[in-house]
N, CA and C atoms of all chains as a GROMACS GRO file, in nm:
protein
  630
    1MET      N    1   0.082  -0.121   0.000
    1MET     CA    2   0.000   0.000   0.000
    1MET      C    3   0.086   0.126   0.000
    2LEU      N    4   0.191   0.124   0.084
    2LEU     CA    5   0.265   0.247   0.104
    2LEU      C    6   0.394   0.252   0.025
    3ASP      N    7   0.412   0.160  -0.068
    3ASP     CA    8   0.537   0.154  -0.141
    3ASP      C    9   0.555   0.273  -0.235
    4ASP      N   10   0.448   0.308  -0.304
    4ASP     CA   11   0.458   0.418  -0.399
    4ASP      C   12   0.412   0.546  -0.331
    5ARG      N   13   0.508   0.619  -0.277
    5ARG     CA   14   0.472   0.742  -0.206
    5ARG      C   15   0.584   0.844  -0.220
    6TYR      N   16   0.553   0.967  -0.181
    6TYR     CA   17   0.649   1.076  -0.194
    6TYR      C   18   0.744   1.082  -0.074
    7HIS      N   19   0.860   1.144  -0.094
    7HIS     CA   20   0.950   1.175   0.018
    7HIS      C   21   0.881   1.279   0.106
    8VAL      N   22   0.903   1.267   0.235
    8VAL     CA   23   0.831   1.354   0.329
    8VAL      C   24   0.931   1.425   0.420
    9ASP      N   25   0.910   1.554   0.438
    9ASP     CA   26   0.982   1.629   0.541
    9ASP      C   27   0.892   1.640   0.663
   10THR      N   28   0.949   1.630   0.781
   10THR     CA   29   0.869   1.643   0.903
   10THR      C   30   0.933   1.742   0.999
   11SER      N   31   0.848   1.807   1.077
   11SER     CA   32   0.900   1.895   1.184
   11SER      C   33   0.959   1.806   1.293
   12PRO      N   34   1.047   1.860   1.376
   12PRO     CA   35   1.110   1.777   1.480
   12PRO      C   36   1.010   1.713   1.576
   13ASP      N   37   0.895   1.778   1.598
   13ASP     CA   38   0.796   1.720   1.690
   13ASP      C   39   0.704   1.618   1.621
   14LEU      N   40   0.726   1.595   1.493
   14LEU     CA   41   0.648   1.499   1.414
   14LEU      C   42   0.498   1.526   1.418
   15LEU      N   43   0.465   1.654   1.415
   15LEU     CA   44   0.324   1.694   1.407
   15LEU      C   45   0.292   1.754   1.270
   16THR      N   46   0.393   1.805   1.202
   16THR     CA   47   0.373   1.867   1.071
   16THR      C   48   0.456   1.794   0.966
   17PHE      N   49   0.393   1.761   0.855
   17PHE     CA   50   0.460   1.687   0.748
   17PHE      C   51   0.437   1.761   0.615
   18GLU      N   52   0.535   1.757   0.529
   18GLU     CA   53   0.524   1.827   0.402
   18GLU      C   54   0.582   1.741   0.291
   19PHE      N   55   0.512   1.737   0.178
   19PHE     CA   56   0.569   1.667   0.062
   19PHE      C   57   0.522   1.736  -0.065
   20VAL      N   58   0.582   1.700  -0.177
   20VAL     CA   59   0.551   1.767  -0.303
   20VAL      C   60   0.488   1.669  -0.400
   21SER      N   61   0.366   1.699  -0.440
   21SER     CA   62   0.296   1.620  -0.541
   21SER      C   63   0.346   1.664  -0.678
   22VAL      N   64   0.381   1.565  -0.761
   22VAL     CA   65   0.434   1.596  -0.894
   22VAL      C   66   0.341   1.536  -0.998
   23GLY      N   67   0.294   1.621  -1.089
   23GLY     CA   68   0.202   1.571  -1.192
   23GLY      C   69   0.180   1.674  -1.300
   24PRO      N   70   0.080   1.651  -1.383
   24PRO     CA   71   0.056   1.741  -1.497
   24PRO      C   72   0.025   1.885  -1.456
   25LYS      N   73  -0.024   1.904  -1.335
   25LYS     CA   74  -0.053   2.042  -1.290
   25LYS      C   75   0.069   2.109  -1.226
   26GLY      N   76   0.181   2.036  -1.227
   26GLY     CA   77   0.303   2.094  -1.171
   26GLY      C   78   0.338   2.035  -1.036
   27ASN      N   79   0.425   2.105  -0.965
   27ASN     CA   80   0.468   2.062  -0.832
   27ASN      C   81   0.384   2.134  -0.726
   28ILE      N   82   0.313   2.058  -0.647
   28ILE     CA   83   0.223   2.118  -0.549
   28ILE      C   84   0.262   2.070  -0.409
   29THR      N   85   0.293   2.164  -0.323
   29THR     CA   86   0.333   2.129  -0.186
   29THR      C   87   0.209   2.096  -0.103
   30LYS      N   88   0.213   1.979  -0.040
   30LYS     CA   89   0.101   1.931   0.044
   30LYS      C   90   0.148   1.929   0.189
   31VAL      N   91   0.057   1.960   0.277
   31VAL     CA   92   0.093   1.963   0.420
   31VAL      C   93  -0.007   1.879   0.499
   32VAL      N   94   0.046   1.797   0.588
   32VAL     CA   95  -0.037   1.719   0.681
   32VAL      C   96  -0.002   1.768   0.821
   33ARG      N   97  -0.105   1.796   0.898
   33ARG     CA   98  -0.080   1.849   1.032
   33ARG      C   99  -0.167   1.775   1.134
   34TYR      N  100  -0.106   1.725   1.239
   34TYR     CA  101  -0.180   1.662   1.349
   34TYR      C  102  -0.190   1.764   1.463
   35THR      N  103  -0.312   1.803   1.494
   35THR     CA  104  -0.336   1.906   1.595
   35THR      C  105  -0.414   1.847   1.711
   36GLU      N  106  -0.360   1.860   1.831
   36GLU     CA  107  -0.434   1.809   1.946
   36GLU      C  108  -0.557   1.895   1.969
   37ILE      N  109  -0.672   1.830   1.986
   37ILE     CA  110  -0.797   1.904   2.003
   37ILE      C  111  -0.828   1.918   2.152
   38ASN      N  112  -0.952   1.952   2.185
   38ASN     CA  113  -0.985   1.981   2.326
   38ASN      C  114  -0.972   1.860   2.418
   39ILE      N  115  -0.978   1.741   2.360
   39ILE     CA  116  -0.968   1.620   2.442
   39ILE      C  117  -0.824   1.569   2.436
   40LYS      N  118  -0.765   1.556   2.551
   40LYS     CA  119  -0.624   1.516   2.557
   40LYS      C  120  -0.601   1.381   2.487
   41GLY      N  121  -0.501   1.376   2.403
   41GLY     CA  122  -0.468   1.252   2.334
   41GLY      C  123  -0.542   1.233   2.203
   42PHE      N  124  -0.635   1.324   2.172
   42PHE     CA  125  -0.707   1.319   2.044
   42PHE      C  126  -0.650   1.425   1.950
   43TYR      N  127  -0.618   1.384   1.829
   43TYR     CA  128  -0.556   1.474   1.732
   43TYR      C  129  -0.639   1.478   1.603
   44ASN      N  130  -0.656   1.599   1.551
   44ASN     CA  131  -0.720   1.613   1.420
   44ASN      C  132  -0.616   1.597   1.310
   45LEU      N  133  -0.652   1.522   1.208
   45LEU     CA  134  -0.565   1.512   1.090
   45LEU      C  135  -0.609   1.618   0.990
   46GLY      N  136  -0.524   1.717   0.970
   46GLY     CA  137  -0.551   1.822   0.871
   46GLY      C  138  -0.464   1.799   0.749
   47PHE      N  139  -0.520   1.825   0.632
   47PHE     CA  140  -0.445   1.797   0.509
   47PHE      C  141  -0.486   1.898   0.403
   48GLY      N  142  -0.390   1.962   0.341
   48GLY     CA  143  -0.424   2.059   0.237
   48GLY      C  144  -0.305   2.099   0.153
   49ASP      N  145  -0.332   2.189   0.058
   49ASP     CA  146  -0.229   2.238  -0.034
   49ASP      C  147  -0.175   2.372   0.015
   50LYS      N  148  -0.048   2.391  -0.010
   50LYS     CA  149   0.014   2.520   0.024
   50LYS      C  150   0.002   2.613  -0.096
   51ASP      N  151  -0.055   2.730  -0.075
   51ASP     CA  152  -0.066   2.827  -0.184
   51ASP      C  153   0.075   2.878  -0.218
   52PRO      N  154   0.116   2.864  -0.345
   52PRO     CA  155   0.254   2.900  -0.381
   52PRO      C  156   0.282   3.049  -0.365
   53ILE      N  157   0.178   3.131  -0.366
   53ILE     CA  158   0.200   3.276  -0.357
   53ILE      C  159   0.194   3.324  -0.211
   54THR      N  160   0.087   3.287  -0.142
   54THR     CA  161   0.070   3.339  -0.005
   54THR      C  162   0.138   3.251   0.099
   55GLY      N  163   0.160   3.123   0.065
   55GLY     CA  164   0.216   3.030   0.163
   55GLY      C  165   0.111   2.974   0.257
   56TYR      N  166  -0.013   3.022   0.243
   56TYR     CA  167  -0.119   2.974   0.331
   56TYR      C  168  -0.173   2.839   0.283
   57LEU      N  169  -0.228   2.765   0.376
   57LEU     CA  170  -0.278   2.631   0.342
   57LEU      C  171  -0.427   2.634   0.313
   58ARG      N  172  -0.465   2.558   0.213
   58ARG     CA  173  -0.607   2.550   0.176
   58ARG      C  174  -0.646   2.403   0.171
   59ASP      N  175  -0.757   2.371   0.234
   59ASP     CA  176  -0.798   2.229   0.231
   59ASP      C  177  -0.922   2.206   0.147
   60LEU      N  178  -0.960   2.307   0.067
   60LEU     CA  179  -1.076   2.287  -0.021
   60LEU      C  180  -1.034   2.277  -0.167
   61THR      N  181  -0.905   2.287  -0.190
   61THR     CA  182  -0.856   2.283  -0.328
   61THR      C  183  -0.866   2.143  -0.386
   62VAL      N  184  -0.912   2.135  -0.509
   62VAL     CA  185  -0.910   2.008  -0.581
   62VAL      C  186  -0.795   2.016  -0.681
   63THR      N  187  -0.691   1.938  -0.658
   63THR     CA  188  -0.568   1.955  -0.735
   63THR      C  189  -0.574   1.884  -0.870
   64ASN      N  190  -0.631   1.763  -0.872
   64ASN     CA  191  -0.633   1.684  -0.996
   64ASN      C  192  -0.495   1.670  -1.058
   65ASN      N  193  -0.399   1.628  -0.979
   65ASN     CA  194  -0.263   1.614  -1.031
   65ASN      C  195  -0.233   1.470  -1.071
   66SER      N  196  -0.339   1.392  -1.091
   66SER     CA  197  -0.328   1.253  -1.140
   66SER      C  198  -0.242   1.164  -1.051
   67ASP      N  199  -0.240   1.192  -0.922
   67ASP     CA  200  -0.159   1.110  -0.832
   67ASP      C  201  -0.231   1.085  -0.700
   68SER      N  202  -0.364   1.078  -0.704
   68SER     CA  203  -0.440   1.072  -0.578
   68SER      C  204  -0.403   0.950  -0.493
   69GLN      N  205  -0.376   0.835  -0.559
   69GLN     CA  206  -0.340   0.716  -0.481
   69GLN      C  207  -0.205   0.736  -0.411
   70LYS      N  208  -0.112   0.795  -0.484
   70LYS     CA  209   0.022   0.819  -0.426
   70LYS      C  210   0.013   0.921  -0.311
   71VAL      N  211  -0.072   1.021  -0.330
   71VAL     CA  212  -0.091   1.121  -0.224
   71VAL      C  213  -0.155   1.057  -0.101
   72LEU      N  214  -0.257   0.974  -0.123
   72LEU     CA  215  -0.323   0.906  -0.010
   72LEU      C  216  -0.224   0.814   0.064
   73SER      N  217  -0.143   0.743  -0.013
   73SER     CA  218  -0.042   0.655   0.050
   73SER      C  219   0.057   0.736   0.132
   74THR      N  220   0.092   0.854   0.082
   74THR     CA  221   0.187   0.938   0.155
   74THR      C  222   0.124   0.990   0.284
   75VAL      N  223  -0.003   1.031   0.274
   75VAL     CA  224  -0.072   1.077   0.396
   75VAL      C  225  -0.080   0.962   0.496
   76ALA      N  226  -0.110   0.841   0.446
   76ALA     CA  227  -0.117   0.724   0.535
   76ALA      C  228   0.018   0.697   0.600
   77SER      N  229   0.126   0.719   0.525
   77SER     CA  230   0.259   0.693   0.582
   77SER      C  231   0.290   0.791   0.695
   78THR      N  232   0.233   0.913   0.687
   78THR     CA  233   0.254   1.008   0.799
   78THR      C  234   0.184   0.958   0.925
   79LEU      N  235   0.077   0.883   0.904
   79LEU     CA  236   0.005   0.826   1.018
   79LEU      C  237   0.095   0.725   1.092
   80TYR      N  238   0.170   0.647   1.014
   80TYR     CA  239   0.263   0.551   1.075
   80TYR      C  240   0.373   0.626   1.152
   81ALA      N  241   0.427   0.731   1.090
   81ALA     CA  242   0.535   0.807   1.156
   81ALA      C  243   0.482   0.875   1.282
   82PHE      N  244   0.364   0.933   1.270
   82PHE     CA  245   0.306   1.005   1.385
   82PHE      C  246   0.278   0.909   1.502
   83THR      N  247   0.212   0.798   1.472
   83THR     CA  248   0.173   0.707   1.581
   83THR      C  249   0.293   0.629   1.638
   84ALA      N  250   0.400   0.618   1.560
   84ALA     CA  251   0.521   0.554   1.614
   84ALA      C  252   0.578   0.638   1.727
   85ASN      N  253   0.556   0.768   1.719
   85ASN     CA  254   0.610   0.859   1.820
   85ASN      C  255   0.504   0.905   1.920
   86TYR      N  256   0.378   0.890   1.884
   86TYR     CA  257   0.267   0.921   1.976
   86TYR      C  258   0.176   0.797   1.981
   87PRO      N  259   0.225   0.688   2.040
   87PRO     CA  260   0.153   0.560   2.028
   87PRO      C  261   0.015   0.556   2.093
   88ASN      N  262  -0.010   0.646   2.186
   88ASN     CA  263  -0.142   0.646   2.252
   88ASN      C  264  -0.240   0.745   2.190
   89ALA      N  265  -0.199   0.809   2.081
   89ALA     CA  266  -0.286   0.910   2.020
   89ALA      C  267  -0.404   0.845   1.948
   90THR      N  268  -0.515   0.916   1.950
   90THR     CA  269  -0.630   0.880   1.867
   90THR      C  270  -0.647   0.990   1.764
   91ILE      N  271  -0.659   0.951   1.638
   91ILE     CA  272  -0.665   1.050   1.531
   91ILE      C  273  -0.806   1.054   1.474
   92ILE      N  274  -0.858   1.175   1.462
   92ILE     CA  275  -0.989   1.192   1.397
   92ILE      C  276  -0.966   1.257   1.260
   93ALA      N  277  -1.030   1.199   1.160
   93ALA     CA  278  -1.016   1.252   1.024
   93ALA      C  279  -1.155   1.275   0.966
   94THR      N  280  -1.176   1.395   0.916
   94THR     CA  281  -1.299   1.425   0.845
   94THR      C  282  -1.260   1.492   0.714
   95GLY      N  283  -1.329   1.462   0.608
   95GLY     CA  284  -1.299   1.528   0.481
   95GLY      C  285  -1.352   1.670   0.484
   96SER      N  286  -1.282   1.761   0.414
   96SER     CA  287  -1.330   1.899   0.411
   96SER      C  288  -1.452   1.912   0.321
   97THR      N  289  -1.474   1.816   0.236
   97THR     CA  290  -1.595   1.812   0.154
   97THR      C  291  -1.645   1.667   0.156
   98GLU      N  292  -1.769   1.649   0.110
   98GLU     CA  293  -1.824   1.513   0.106
   98GLU      C  294  -1.742   1.425   0.011
   99ALA      N  295  -1.698   1.487  -0.099
   99ALA     CA  296  -1.618   1.411  -0.198
   99ALA      C  297  -1.487   1.364  -0.136
  100ARG      N  298  -1.427   1.451  -0.054
  100ARG     CA  299  -1.298   1.413   0.005
  100ARG      C  300  -1.318   1.306   0.113
  101THR      N  301  -1.429   1.315   0.187
  101THR     CA  302  -1.459   1.211   0.286
  101THR      C  303  -1.476   1.076   0.215
  102ARG      N  304  -1.543   1.082   0.098
  102ARG     CA  305  -1.562   0.960   0.019
  102ARG      C  306  -1.428   0.905  -0.028
  103LEU      N  307  -1.339   0.995  -0.066
  103LEU     CA  308  -1.205   0.953  -0.110
  103LEU      C  309  -1.129   0.885   0.004
  104TYR      N  310  -1.139   0.941   0.123
  104TYR     CA  311  -1.076   0.877   0.240
  104TYR      C  312  -1.134   0.738   0.261
  105ARG      N  313  -1.269   0.729   0.249
  105ARG     CA  314  -1.336   0.601   0.273
  105ARG      C  315  -1.289   0.497   0.171
  106MET      N  316  -1.274   0.540   0.046
  106MET     CA  317  -1.228   0.447  -0.058
  106MET      C  318  -1.084   0.404  -0.031
  107GLY      N  319  -1.003   0.499   0.011
  107GLY     CA  320  -0.863   0.467   0.042
  107GLY      C  321  -0.853   0.366   0.154
  108ILE      N  322  -0.937   0.383   0.258
  108ILE     CA  323  -0.937   0.288   0.370
  108ILE      C  324  -0.991   0.153   0.322
  109THR      N  325  -1.101   0.156   0.248
  109THR     CA  326  -1.164   0.032   0.201
  109THR      C  327  -1.066  -0.052   0.118
  110ASN      N  328  -0.995   0.015   0.028
  110ASN     CA  329  -0.905  -0.058  -0.062
  110ASN      C  330  -0.784  -0.118   0.009
  111ASN      N  331  -0.757  -0.069   0.129
  111ASN     CA  332  -0.638  -0.117   0.200
  111ASN      C  333  -0.670  -0.164   0.341
  112LEU      N  334  -0.797  -0.203   0.360
  112LEU     CA  335  -0.845  -0.232   0.496
  112LEU      C  336  -0.767  -0.345   0.563
  113THR      N  337  -0.736  -0.450   0.487
  113THR     CA  338  -0.665  -0.564   0.546
  113THR      C  339  -0.530  -0.520   0.603
  114ASP      N  340  -0.456  -0.440   0.524
  114ASP     CA  341  -0.326  -0.392   0.572
  114ASP      C  342  -0.341  -0.298   0.690
  115ILE      N  343  -0.436  -0.208   0.678
  115ILE     CA  344  -0.453  -0.106   0.784
  115ILE      C  345  -0.488  -0.173   0.916
  116GLU      N  346  -0.576  -0.274   0.910
  116GLU     CA  347  -0.624  -0.337   1.034
  116GLU      C  348  -0.516  -0.422   1.103
  117LYS      N  349  -0.406  -0.447   1.034
  117LYS     CA  350  -0.296  -0.518   1.100
  117LYS      C  351  -0.235  -0.428   1.209
  118ASP      N  352  -0.236  -0.298   1.184
  118ASP     CA  353  -0.166  -0.206   1.273
  118ASP      C  354  -0.258  -0.110   1.349
  119PHE      N  355  -0.380  -0.090   1.298
  119PHE     CA  356  -0.465   0.012   1.356
  119PHE      C  357  -0.606  -0.040   1.381
  120VAL      N  358  -0.670   0.020   1.481
  120VAL     CA  359  -0.814   0.002   1.498
  120VAL      C  360  -0.878   0.123   1.430
  121ILE      N  361  -0.978   0.100   1.348
  121ILE     CA  362  -1.038   0.211   1.276
  121ILE      C  363  -1.190   0.208   1.291
  122LEU      N  364  -1.244   0.322   1.329
  122LEU     CA  365  -1.388   0.334   1.351
  122LEU      C  366  -1.445   0.435   1.253
  123GLY      N  367  -1.571   0.417   1.218
  123GLY     CA  368  -1.641   0.512   1.133
  123GLY      C  369  -1.758   0.572   1.208
  124LEU      N  370  -1.789   0.697   1.175
  124LEU     CA  371  -1.902   0.765   1.241
  124LEU      C  372  -2.026   0.756   1.153
  125THR      N  373  -2.127   0.685   1.203
  125THR     CA  374  -2.256   0.684   1.134
  125THR      C  375  -2.331   0.809   1.182
  126GLU      N  376  -2.460   0.816   1.158
  126GLU     CA  377  -2.533   0.936   1.200
  126GLU      C  378  -2.532   0.953   1.352
  127LYS      N  379  -2.526   0.839   1.422
  127LYS     CA  380  -2.542   0.850   1.567
  127LYS      C  381  -2.423   0.805   1.651
  128THR      N  382  -2.344   0.715   1.596
  128THR     CA  383  -2.244   0.655   1.683
  128THR      C  384  -2.120   0.608   1.607
  129TRP      N  385  -2.018   0.572   1.684
  129TRP     CA  386  -1.897   0.513   1.626
  129TRP      C  387  -1.914   0.362   1.616
  130GLU      N  388  -1.866   0.306   1.506
  130GLU     CA  389  -1.870   0.161   1.491
  130GLU      C  390  -1.744   0.115   1.419
  131PRO      N  391  -1.707  -0.012   1.431
  131PRO     CA  392  -1.591  -0.062   1.355
  131PRO      C  393  -1.611  -0.038   1.207
  132PHE      N  394  -1.508   0.008   1.141
  132PHE     CA  395  -1.519   0.040   0.998
  132PHE      C  396  -1.562  -0.082   0.918
  133ARG      N  397  -1.665  -0.063   0.836
  133ARG     CA  398  -1.709  -0.168   0.745
  133ARG      C  399  -1.713  -0.113   0.604
  134LYS      N  400  -1.690  -0.199   0.508
  134LYS     CA  401  -1.693  -0.155   0.369
  134LYS      C  402  -1.837  -0.119   0.329
  135ASN      N  403  -1.849  -0.030   0.232
  135ASN     CA  404  -1.978   0.008   0.173
  135ASN      C  405  -2.074   0.076   0.270
  136ILE      N  406  -2.021   0.136   0.374
  136ILE     CA  407  -2.102   0.215   0.466
  136ILE      C  408  -2.057   0.360   0.456
  137LYS      N  409  -2.155   0.451   0.452
  137LYS     CA  410  -2.120   0.592   0.441
  137LYS      C  411  -2.090   0.648   0.580
  138TYR      N  412  -1.971   0.695   0.600
  138TYR     CA  413  -1.932   0.751   0.729
  138TYR      C  414  -1.902   0.901   0.715
  139GLY      N  415  -1.927   0.974   0.822
  139GLY     CA  416  -1.900   1.118   0.820
  139GLY      C  417  -1.763   1.154   0.875
  140ALA      N  418  -1.703   1.061   0.949
  140ALA     CA  419  -1.570   1.085   1.006
  140ALA      C  420  -1.508   0.951   1.043
  141PHE      N  421  -1.380   0.953   1.070
  141PHE     CA  422  -1.308   0.830   1.104
  141PHE      C  423  -1.221   0.853   1.227
  142LEU      N  424  -1.210   0.749   1.308
  142LEU     CA  425  -1.118   0.754   1.422
  142LEU      C  426  -1.017   0.641   1.407
  143VAL      N  427  -0.892   0.672   1.432
  143VAL     CA  428  -0.787   0.573   1.413
  143VAL      C  429  -0.699   0.569   1.537
  144ARG      N  430  -0.667   0.449   1.581
  144ARG     CA  431  -0.575   0.434   1.693
  144ARG      C  432  -0.483   0.316   1.666
  145LYS      N  433  -0.357   0.333   1.700
  145LYS     CA  434  -0.260   0.227   1.678
  145LYS      C  435  -0.289   0.110   1.772
  146LYS      N  436  -0.280  -0.012   1.720
  146LYS     CA  437  -0.293  -0.130   1.806
  146LYS      C  438  -0.169  -0.140   1.892
  147LEU      N  439  -0.187  -0.159   2.021
  147LEU     CA  440  -0.069  -0.164   2.110
  147LEU      C  441  -0.032  -0.307   2.142
  148MET      N  442   3.626   1.483   3.740
  148MET     CA  443   3.534   1.576   3.675
  148MET      C  444   3.420   1.497   3.608
  149GLU      N  445   3.302   1.552   3.626
  149GLU     CA  446   3.186   1.484   3.570
  149GLU      C  447   3.160   1.531   3.428
  150THR      N  448   3.149   1.441   3.338
  150THR     CA  449   3.118   1.483   3.201
  150THR      C  450   2.972   1.453   3.170
  151LYS      N  451   2.911   1.554   3.114
  151LYS     CA  452   2.769   1.538   3.082
  151LYS      C  453   2.756   1.470   2.946
  152LYS      N  454   2.673   1.368   2.944
  152LYS     CA  455   2.647   1.303   2.816
  152LYS      C  456   2.537   1.378   2.744
  153LYS      N  457   2.559   1.404   2.618
  153LYS     CA  458   2.457   1.473   2.541
  153LYS      C  459   2.343   1.376   2.510
  154LYS      N  460   2.222   1.418   2.546
  154LYS     CA  461   2.107   1.332   2.521
  154LYS      C  462   2.062   1.345   2.377
  155THR      N  463   2.049   1.236   2.310
  155THR     CA  464   1.994   1.242   2.175
  155THR      C  465   1.866   1.160   2.171
  156VAL      N  466   1.762   1.224   2.128
  156VAL     CA  467   1.634   1.156   2.118
  156VAL      C  468   1.619   1.105   1.976
  157LYS      N  469   1.614   0.977   1.962
  157LYS     CA  470   1.604   0.920   1.828
  157LYS      C  471   1.457   0.904   1.791
  158LYS      N  472   1.416   0.970   1.687
  158LYS     CA  473   1.279   0.960   1.641
  158LYS      C  474   1.264   0.837   1.554
  159LYS      N  475   1.146   0.777   1.564
  159LYS     CA  476   1.119   0.664   1.476
  159LYS      C  477   1.060   0.717   1.346
  160LEU      N  478   1.132   0.699   1.240
  160LEU     CA  479   1.086   0.752   1.112
  160LEU      C  480   1.087   0.645   1.004
  161PRO      N  481   0.983   0.640   0.922
  161PRO     CA  482   0.986   0.549   0.807
  161PRO      C  483   1.094   0.594   0.710
  162LYS      N  484   1.133   0.505   0.621
  162LYS     CA  485   1.233   0.546   0.521
  162LYS      C  486   1.170   0.654   0.432
  163ASP      N  487   1.254   0.735   0.373
  163ASP     CA  488   1.210   0.848   0.291
  163ASP      C  489   1.151   0.962   0.372
  164PHE      N  490   1.165   0.958   0.505
  164PHE     CA  491   1.124   1.070   0.589
  164PHE      C  492   1.250   1.141   0.637
  165LYS      N  493   1.242   1.273   0.641
  165LYS     CA  494   1.357   1.351   0.687
  165LYS      C  495   1.309   1.462   0.778
  166ILE      N  496   1.379   1.482   0.890
  166ILE     CA  497   1.341   1.590   0.980
  166ILE      C  498   1.391   1.723   0.925
  167ASN      N  499   1.300   1.819   0.916
  167ASN     CA  500   1.333   1.952   0.869
  167ASN      C  501   1.303   2.049   0.985
  168PRO      N  502   1.408   2.094   1.054
  168PRO     CA  503   1.387   2.176   1.174
  168PRO      C  504   1.305   2.302   1.152
  169SER      N  505   1.307   2.355   1.031
  169SER     CA  506   1.236   2.482   1.007
  169SER      C  507   1.087   2.462   0.977
  170LEU      N  508   1.048   2.337   0.959
  170LEU     CA  509   0.911   2.312   0.912
  170LEU      C  510   0.804   2.358   1.011
  171GLY      N  511   0.826   2.331   1.138
  171GLY     CA  512   0.726   2.373   1.238
  171GLY      C  513   0.711   2.524   1.240
  172ASP      N  514   0.824   2.594   1.226
  172ASP     CA  515   0.821   2.741   1.230
  172ASP      C  516   0.748   2.800   1.109
  173ASN      N  517   0.757   2.730   0.996
  173ASN     CA  518   0.696   2.782   0.874
  173ASN      C  519   0.547   2.808   0.888
  174TYR      N  520   0.481   2.729   0.972
  174TYR     CA  521   0.336   2.740   0.984
  174TYR      C  522   0.292   2.788   1.123
  175ALA      N  523   0.390   2.837   1.199
  175ALA     CA  524   0.360   2.875   1.337
  175ALA      C  525   0.255   2.984   1.346
  176GLU      N  526   0.250   3.071   1.246
  176GLU     CA  527   0.157   3.184   1.255
  176GLU      C  528   0.021   3.154   1.194
  177GLN      N  529   0.004   3.034   1.142
  177GLN     CA  530  -0.125   3.000   1.081
  177GLN      C  531  -0.206   2.909   1.173
  178PRO      N  532  -0.333   2.941   1.194
  178PRO     CA  533  -0.419   2.848   1.268
  178PRO      C  534  -0.458   2.733   1.177
  179LEU      N  535  -0.370   2.633   1.168
  179LEU     CA  536  -0.385   2.532   1.064
  179LEU      C  537  -0.513   2.450   1.077
  180PHE      N  538  -0.589   2.449   0.967
  180PHE     CA  539  -0.709   2.366   0.956
  180PHE      C  540  -0.805   2.389   1.074
  181LYS      N  541  -0.823   2.515   1.108
  181LYS     CA  542  -0.905   2.549   1.226
  181LYS      C  543  -1.048   2.497   1.212
  182ASP      N  544  -1.104   2.508   1.091
  182ASP     CA  545  -1.242   2.460   1.070
  182ASP      C  546  -1.254   2.312   1.104
  183LYS      N  547  -1.154   2.236   1.060
  183LYS     CA  548  -1.158   2.091   1.085
  183LYS      C  549  -1.140   2.060   1.233
  184VAL      N  550  -1.053   2.135   1.297
  184VAL     CA  551  -1.031   2.114   1.440
  184VAL      C  552  -1.161   2.144   1.515
  185ASP      N  553  -1.227   2.254   1.475
  185ASP     CA  554  -1.355   2.289   1.539
  185ASP      C  555  -1.459   2.179   1.515
  186ARG      N  556  -1.460   2.127   1.392
  186ARG     CA  557  -1.557   2.021   1.360
  186ARG      C  558  -1.528   1.895   1.443
  187ALA      N  559  -1.400   1.862   1.455
  187ALA     CA  560  -1.362   1.743   1.533
  187ALA      C  561  -1.407   1.760   1.678
  188ASN      N  562  -1.385   1.878   1.734
  188ASN     CA  563  -1.430   1.904   1.872
  188ASN      C  564  -1.582   1.890   1.882
  189HIS      N  565  -1.651   1.944   1.783
  189HIS     CA  566  -1.798   1.939   1.784
  189HIS      C  567  -1.848   1.794   1.777
  190ILE      N  568  -1.789   1.716   1.689
  190ILE     CA  569  -1.831   1.576   1.673
  190ILE      C  570  -1.812   1.500   1.803
  191LEU      N  571  -1.696   1.513   1.863
  191LEU     CA  572  -1.669   1.434   1.983
  191LEU      C  573  -1.752   1.484   2.102
  192LYS      N  574  -1.789   1.611   2.099
  192LYS     CA  575  -1.873   1.664   2.206
  192LYS      C  576  -2.016   1.612   2.192
  193THR      N  577  -2.064   1.607   2.069
  193THR     CA  578  -2.205   1.568   2.048
  193THR      C  579  -2.223   1.416   2.041
  194VAL      N  580  -2.133   1.348   1.974
  194VAL     CA  581  -2.147   1.201   1.959
  194VAL      C  582  -2.088   1.127   2.078
  195GLY      N  583  -1.984   1.186   2.135
  195GLY     CA  584  -1.918   1.120   2.248
  195GLY      C  585  -1.795   1.043   2.205
  196LEU      N  586  -1.724   0.993   2.304
  196LEU     CA  587  -1.601   0.920   2.276
  196LEU      C  588  -1.632   0.772   2.250
  197PRO      N  589  -1.557   0.710   2.163
  197PRO     CA  590  -1.581   0.568   2.136
  197PRO      C  591  -1.518   0.480   2.242
  198ASN      N  592  -1.569   0.361   2.251
  198ASN     CA  593  -1.504   0.261   2.336
  198ASN      C  594  -1.423   0.170   2.244
  199PHE      N  595  -1.295   0.202   2.230
  199PHE     CA  596  -1.212   0.130   2.134
  199PHE      C  597  -1.203  -0.018   2.167
  200GLU      N  598  -1.193  -0.049   2.295
  200GLU     CA  599  -1.175  -0.190   2.334
  200GLU      C  600  -1.297  -0.271   2.290
  201ALA      N  601  -1.416  -0.219   2.319
  201ALA     CA  602  -1.538  -0.292   2.286
  201ALA      C  603  -1.555  -0.306   2.135
  202THR      N  604  -1.533  -0.196   2.063
  202THR     CA  605  -1.552  -0.201   1.919
  202THR      C  606  -1.447  -0.288   1.853
  203ASN      N  607  -1.326  -0.289   1.909
  203ASN     CA  608  -1.221  -0.373   1.853
  203ASN      C  609  -1.257  -0.520   1.869
  204LYS      N  610  -1.311  -0.556   1.988
  204LYS     CA  611  -1.351  -0.695   2.010
  204LYS      C  612  -1.461  -0.735   1.913
  205LYS      N  613  -1.556  -0.640   1.895
  205LYS     CA  614  -1.668  -0.666   1.804
  205LYS      C  615  -1.615  -0.690   1.662
  206SER      N  616  -1.518  -0.604   1.623
  206SER     CA  617  -1.459  -0.614   1.490
  206SER      C  618  -1.387  -0.747   1.474
  207THR      N  619  -1.313  -0.787   1.577
  207THR     CA  620  -1.240  -0.914   1.571
  207THR      C  621  -1.336  -1.030   1.562
  208ALA      N  622  -1.448  -1.020   1.633
  208ALA     CA  623  -1.547  -1.127   1.630
  208ALA      C  624  -1.606  -1.144   1.491
  209HIS      N  625  -1.623  -1.030   1.421
  209HIS     CA  626  -1.676  -1.035   1.284
  209HIS      C  627  -1.583  -1.111   1.192
  210ASN      N  628  -1.448  -1.090   1.213
  210ASN     CA  629  -1.350  -1.155   1.127
  210ASN      C  630  -1.340  -1.299   1.168
   0.00000   0.00000   0.00000
């Protein structure tokens, strides 16, 4: 799953990751950021493009750089790096749009066997958290490393 | 004379990962992905926290 991915730079605290997507639309810097939220030990997974002019990050951009699988694999690899250093962290991921949430769901579905070797993954239905199942529409995901 | 040993903290990194000391500073002034952080807080406040142990057992039982 994670073999075809981009080189990644990380901050010393392993909370911020940066890599460059290369494709027909050019070189686009992507940033993944794990931010601790109000509940101790829970981190939001933020992911977006760096604006080449302002340097600000945008998570609503649709890049279409023909490398979505490679980008998803790279984001997943940051999860391994992050949880290796924060083994008790729980990560919450929500797509910034419904399409992006669907993309996350497809990425998890296509690699569920591999992911479940190392992580427990839950999906949010309308009312509650449940173990991730294929072909179910979820609004958010929770991930925790198996200890 | 006592000599102090320099402490080095070795990070666990996958291959193709490199630590860039300036990276954290680059985004220090931006409230990164604030909307998503707010949404995550809202979800966990309204839906509640999961019981990972119970759901994991349930998941294992399914397999």
